[in-house]
C-alpha positions, 0 to 999 in steps of 0.5 A: 500500500505505501509503495503503491502510494509513493509510486503513484504520487511521484508519477502524478507529480511528474518526478523520475523515480525508481523502486529499490529495497534498502537493507538499512535498518530504518524506522520504517522497519519497525513501523511496518509491523503495525502500519503501511510504511515506505521510504523516500530517498532523494539524490545525493551528490556523488551518492555520498551518504552519512558523511560530510560530503553528503549534499542534496539540492534543495529542490530535491529535498522539497520534491521528496517532502512533497511526495511524502506528504501527498502519498500520506494524504492519498493513503488517508483518503483511501482508508477513510473511504 
């Protein structure tokens, strides 16, 4: 449910996206036991992660936040109807 909502939202917003599986232990792992959960990754310069070199353009941060918000609203509407 979460992955479908995230994918549909990215497509509706006209954003490029790919689906991938993360082996990292994020909060989503724990949340998935009690509710639909998913993660939104945004590009980082040169793929750097968790280092001083990590940098993500502000526009990409905004797009990621927008996908998260709109997908949450999409799922809430689906549950409410």
